[in-house]
C-alpha positions in Angstrom: 110.8 -36.6 -13.2 107.1 -36.8 -13.0 105.0 -33.5 -13.3 104.9 -32.8 -9.5 108.6 -33.0 -9.2 108.9 -30.7 -12.1 106.7 -28.3 -10.1 108.6 -28.6 -6.8 111.7 -27.9 -8.6 110.2 -25.0 -9.9 108.8 -23.8 -6.5 112.9 -24.1 -5.6 114.5 -22.0 -8.2 112.3 -19.6 -8.7 113.6 -16.0 -8.4 111.4 -13.5 -9.5 112.5 -10.9 -12.4 111.6 -7.4 -11.1 111.1 -4.6 -13.2 111.3 -0.9 -11.3 110.7 2.3 -13.4 111.1 5.9 -11.3 112.2 9.1 -12.7 114.4 9.6 -10.5 117.6 7.1 -9.3 120.7 7.5 -8.1 123.0 9.6 -7.9 119.8 11.8 -7.0 119.5 11.4 -3.2 116.3 13.9 -2.4 113.0 13.4 -2.2 111.7 10.2 -3.9 114.8 9.3 -5.2 115.8 8.0 -1.7 113.0 5.3 -2.1 113.1 4.3 -5.8 116.9 3.4 -5.3 116.3 1.7 -2.2 113.6 -0.6 -3.0 115.4 -2.2 -6.2 118.4 -2.8 -4.0 116.4 -4.3 -1.3 114.4 -6.7 -4.0 118.3 -7.5 -4.9 119.6 -8.5 -1.5 116.9 -10.9 -1.4 117.9 -12.7 -4.4 115.5 -11.4 -7.2 116.8 -10.5 -10.4 116.1 -6.5 -10.6 116.3 -4.0 -13.6 115.6 -0.1 -12.9 114.0 1.6 -15.9 115.3 5.4 -15.3 116.6 8.7 -16.7 119.5 10.8 -16.4 120.3 12.2 -12.7 118.8 15.9 -13.0 116.9 16.3 -9.1 116.8 18.7 -7.0 118.9 21.4 -9.2 116.9 20.6 -12.1 120.1 20.1 -14.2 121.7 17.1 -16.0 125.3 16.3 -15.2 127.4 17.6 -18.4 128.6 14.0 -19.3 125.1 13.0 -19.7 123.4 15.9 -21.7 123.4 14.4 -25.0 122.9 10.7 -24.1 119.9 8.8 -25.5 120.4 5.5 -23.3 122.9 4.0 -20.7 123.1 1.1 -19.4 125.0 0.6 -15.7 124.9 -1.3 -12.3 124.3 0.2 -9.0 124.8 -2.5 -5.7 123.6 -5.8 -7.9 121.0 -3.8 -10.2 120.6 -3.3 -13.7 119.9 0.2 -14.6 118.5 1.4 -17.9 118.5 5.1 -18.1 117.1 7.1 -21.1 116.7 10.4 -22.2 114.5 13.1 -20.5 113.8 16.6 -21.3 115.2 18.6 -18.3 114.1 22.3 -18.6 116.0 25.2 -17.0 112.8 27.0 -15.7 110.1 25.0 -14.7 106.6 25.9 -15.8 103.4 23.7 -15.7 103.6 23.1 -19.6 107.5 22.3 -19.3 106.8 19.8 -16.3 104.7 18.0 -18.7 107.1 18.0 -21.7 109.7 16.9 -19.1 107.5 13.9 -17.9 106.3 12.5 -21.2 110.3 12.7 -22.7 110.6 10.4 -19.6 107.9 8.1 -20.5 108.6 7.8 -24.0 112.3 6.6 -23.5 111.2 4.4 -20.3 108.9 2.2 -22.8 111.9 1.6 -25.2 113.9 0.6 -22.2 111.3 -1.9 -21.0 111.7 -3.5 -24.5 115.4 -3.5 -23.7 114.9 -5.0 -20.5 112.9 -8.0 -22.0 110.0 -9.7 -20.0 109.6 -9.6 -16.2 107.3 -11.2 -13.4 106.7 -8.0 -11.4 106.6 -4.1 -12.9 106.6 -1.6 -9.9 105.7 1.7 -11.1 106.7 4.9 -8.9 104.7 7.8 -9.2 105.0 10.8 -10.1 105.1 11.1 -12.8 101.3 10.0 -13.1 101.9 9.1 -17.1 104.3 6.1 -16.4 101.6 4.1 -15.2 100.2 4.1 -18.7 103.8 1.9 -19.3 103.2 -0.1 -16.7 99.6 -1.2 -18.0 100.9 -1.9 -21.9 103.6 -4.0 -20.7 101.4 -6.0 -17.7 99.4 -6.9 -20.8 102.2 -7.5 -22.9 104.0 -9.9 -20.6 101.4 -10.9 -18.3 103.2 -9.6 -15.3 102.1 -8.3 -12.1 101.7 -4.4 -11.9 102.3 -2.5 -8.9 101.5 1.2 -8.7 103.3 3.1 -5.8 102.2 6.4 -5.0 104.7 8.9 -3.7 102.4 12.0 -4.3 98.9 11.9 -5.6 99.8 14.3 -8.8 96.5 15.6 -9.9 95.1 16.5 -6.7 98.4 18.2 -5.5 98.7 20.0 -8.7 95.2 21.3 -7.9 95.7 22.5 -4.4 98.9 23.6 -5.4 97.1 26.0 -8.3 99.7 24.7 -10.9 96.9 23.7 -12.8 92.8 24.9 -12.7 89.7 22.7 -13.2 89.0 22.2 -16.6 89.9 19.6 -19.4 93.6 19.2 -18.4 92.8 18.0 -14.7 89.8 15.8 -16.3 91.9 14.0 -18.8 94.8 13.3 -15.8 91.9 11.9 -13.5 90.8 9.5 -16.2 93.9 8.9 -16.8 94.3 8.0 -13.2 91.4 5.7 -12.7 92.3 3.7 -15.8 96.2 3.2 -14.2 94.0 2.3 -10.6 91.7 -0.1 -12.3 94.6 -1.9 -14.5 97.2 -2.5 -11.9 97.2 -5.7 -10.0 97.2 -3.5 -6.7 98.5 -0.1 -5.4 100.4 0.9 -2.7 100.5 4.4 -1.2 102.3 5.8 2.0 99.9 7.6 4.1 96.5 7.0 5.7 95.4 10.3 4.1 96.5 9.2 0.6 94.7 5.7 1.0 91.7 7.4 2.0 91.6 9.5 -1.0 92.2 6.5 -3.1 89.2 4.7 -1.5 87.3 8.0 -2.4 87.9 7.6 -6.0 86.5 4.2 -6.4 89.8 2.0 -5.7 88.7 -1.3 -3.8 90.2 -1.4 -0.3 91.7 -5.4 -0.9 93.6 -4.0 -4.0 95.3 -1.2 -1.8 98.5 -1.6 0.1 99.9 1.1 2.8 103.1 1.1 2.9 105.0 3.9 5.1 108.7 5.4 3.7 111.4 4.0 5.4 114.7 4.4 6.8 117.8 2.5 7.3 118.0 3.1 10.9 121.1 1.5 11.4 122.9 3.4 8.6 121.4 6.5 10.0 122.8 6.2 13.5 125.9 5.4 12.1 126.0 8.9 10.7 125.3 10.7 14.1 128.2 12.9 14.5 128.3 16.8 15.9 130.8 19.7 15.2 131.4 19.3 11.7 128.7 21.4 10.0 129.5 24.1 12.9 133.0 24.3 12.1 132.2 25.3 8.6 129.9 28.3 9.9 131.4 29.4 12.9 129.7 32.4 12.8 126.5 30.7 13.9 128.4 28.8 16.9 126.6 29.4 20.3 123.1 30.1 18.7 119.9 28.0 18.7 119.7 26.6 15.3 116.9 26.3 13.1 117.1 24.6 9.8 114.9 23.5 6.8 116.9 21.2 4.1 115.1 19.9 1.0 113.6 21.1 -2.2 112.6 24.9 -2.4 109.6 24.6 -4.6 105.8 25.6 -4.4 104.1 23.1 -2.4 106.8 23.1 0.4 105.6 26.5 1.7 109.4 27.5 2.9 108.5 31.6 2.7 107.0 31.4 6.0 110.1 30.5 7.7 111.4 33.6 6.1 108.9 35.4 7.5 109.5 34.1 10.5 113.2 34.8 10.4 112.1 38.5 10.1 110.1 38.2 13.6 113.3 37.0 14.9 115.2 39.1 13.5 116.0 41.5 16.7 116.8 38.3 18.9 120.2 37.3 18.6 119.7 34.1 20.2 118.8 32.6 17.1 120.1 31.7 13.5 118.2 29.9 10.6 119.2 28.1 7.7 117.4 27.4 4.4 119.5 24.4 2.6 118.6 23.2 -0.7 117.9 24.2 -4.4 114.2 24.7 -6.5 111.8 26.5 -8.6 111.4 28.8 -5.1 115.0 29.4 -4.2 115.2 32.6 -6.0 112.0 34.3 -4.7 112.9 33.1 -1.2 116.0 34.9 -1.6 115.1 38.2 -3.1 112.8 38.4 -0.2 115.5 37.7 2.6 117.6 40.2 0.4 115.1 43.1 0.7 114.3 42.5 4.2 118.1 42.6 5.0 117.7 39.5 7.0 121.2 38.5 8.7 119.9 35.7 10.9 119.2 33.6 7.8 121.7 31.8 5.7 120.7 30.0 2.1 123.1 27.1 1.5 122.9 25.1 -1.5 121.7 21.5 -1.6 124.0 19.5 0.8 125.4 15.6 -0.4 124.1 13.0 1.9 127.2 13.2 4.3 127.0 16.5 5.0 123.1 16.8 5.3 123.7 14.4 8.3 126.8 16.6 9.8 124.1 19.7 9.6 121.6 17.4 11.5 123.8 16.6 14.0 124.7 20.1 14.7 121.3 21.9 14.6 118.8 22.2 17.1 115.7 22.2 15.7 114.7 20.8 12.1 111.9 22.6 10.0 109.4 21.3 8.2 106.9 23.0 5.9 103.7 22.3 3.6 101.2 25.0 2.1 97.6 24.9 2.9 95.3 22.3 1.8 98.1 20.1 0.4 98.9 18.0 3.7 97.2 14.6 2.2 98.4 14.4 -1.1 101.9 14.0 -0.5 104.2 13.6 2.4 107.7 14.6 3.2 110.2 12.1 3.0 112.9 14.3 4.9 110.6 13.2 8.4 112.4 10.1 9.0 115.9 10.7 8.6 115.3 14.0 11.3 113.6 11.5 13.8 116.2 9.1 13.3 118.8 11.9 14.8 116.7 12.8 17.6 116.0 15.8 16.3 113.1 17.9 17.6 110.5 18.9 14.7 108.7 22.2 14.0 106.0 22.0 11.5 104.1 24.4 9.7 101.2 22.1 7.8 97.6 22.3 8.2 96.8 20.8 12.1 94.5 17.9 10.5 97.0 16.8 7.8 98.6 13.5 7.7 102.0 15.0 8.5 100.7 17.3 11.6 98.6 14.7 13.1 101.7 12.0 12.9 103.8 14.5 14.7 101.5 15.6 17.1 100.4 12.3 18.4 103.7 11.4 18.2 104.7 14.0 20.3 107.9 14.6 18.7 107.4 18.0 17.5 105.3 21.1 17.7 102.9 21.6 14.8 101.6 25.4 13.6 98.7 25.8 10.9 100.4 26.4 7.5 101.6 29.5 6.8 101.4 30.9 10.4 104.6 32.9 10.5 104.0 34.1 13.8 103.3 30.6 15.3 106.5 29.5 13.6 108.5 32.4 15.6 106.3 31.4 18.7 107.4 27.7 18.3 111.3 28.6 18.0 111.1 30.8 20.8 109.6 28.3 22.8 112.2 25.4 22.2 115.0 27.6 22.2 114.2 28.4 25.9 113.2 25.1 26.8 116.2 22.7 25.8 115.3 19.6 27.9 111.9 19.9 25.8 113.8 19.6 22.6 115.4 16.7 23.7 112.4 15.1 24.8 110.9 15.3 21.7 113.8 14.3 19.7 113.9 10.6 22.2 110.3 10.6 21.2 111.0 10.9 17.6 114.0 8.0 17.9 111.7 5.8 19.6 108.8 6.6 17.3 110.8 5.8 14.1 111.6 2.3 14.6 108.1 1.4 12.9 109.5 2.6 9.8 112.4 0.7 9.4 113.7 -0.5 6.3 113.4 -4.4 7.2 110.1 -4.1 8.2 108.4 -1.9 5.6 109.9 -3.2 2.9 109.8 -6.9 4.2 106.4 -6.5 4.3 106.2 -5.1 0.7 108.3 -7.6 -0.8 106.0 -10.2 1.1 103.0 -9.1 -0.9 104.5 -9.2 -4.2 105.8 -12.7 -3.8 102.6 -13.8 -2.6 100.9 -12.4 -5.5 103.3 -13.8 -7.5 102.7 -17.4 -5.7 99.1 -17.3 -6.1 99.4 -17.1 -10.0 102.1 -19.8 -10.0 99.7 -22.1 -7.9 96.9 -21.5 -10.9 99.7 -22.1 -13.4 100.7 -25.2 -12.0 96.8 -26.3 -11.4 96.5 -25.6 -15.2 99.6 -27.7 -16.0 98.2 -30.9 -13.6 94.9 -31.0 -15.6 96.6 -30.7 -18.8 
């Protein structure tokens, strides 16, 4: 077989080995875990050999499964993907220092699992944690691989905006690490226009940036559209206009504004509000509600995926919040599932944030300023008095969400990965022919 024929054969049989690493993966099923789980599955469905390096499940309850608590490593399979799990420290009470230790423990064991995985053609790092990018850079050099740094949250910026860290030595170190990772990544992906603008301002060249919104499997989501099951479990609220927040209850979500809105609505018996989920801020929120004796507000634990869609099927309005000045450093992953279920949105966020402008420009919800409890209460009253408007906003959301369908977004993402690898292959082939 001559050299050209050998090259043609290599093109035919080439399947990429792709390593995806994220701190969250199935059975975690909230936030980033939705995407860090589905991304490698999509690659595998398209014929590539995929390995995931992750930790043991702990999110969003910040608690490991009992059977995982003393394990250092585990190997399993998920939908055709090889999964290498490593130990990570999970604190009972999350502080800034404990969170750093948590992330460092994951990165250390992830690097060992990179060695266990063996050489791959492409490494995809989902951040946060930011420090996982260092492992990506090291193994990019070690393997001669393509490195994609996929940003879900701009972690140093988010930490500053939330007051979790103050300007000083620590944040300067994190920012230098951040720039180091961007410089040595083959390319950088992110999920919003606002994040992309931040990255351009940090000096990342535009040709090195990819914008890939978070996605949803519309066919799967539409199959879960059912009604009556959530109400059956909560008959005391039947006939009322139901508003729900469901997701992580942390500092950056700013869900306390919904508790304050519930206080403003306490004498209006038409409405009932739900706060559903787990997180560091849950005890404080529950204590406020109890001290105010709010009987129009119910707290529920985190729901399974099926229970979540049952809830969306029965509520009238879905509430999403962000704290002030945090709107361009992260984006709520729950938005697309809500839109796919034709539910109108009530948003409390900076009016010029990515979340605020996406919803207001798309006309599938009502946006009020971050922290504006009166605005939230007025929005609930307005939508609760106009069910026709609710239905219209829901239809607009369903129509708009098609642009974020799984096959569209991930198809483009995989196309860029394979085109970069294809360019590398062409160069290696040219070197081979010239030898």
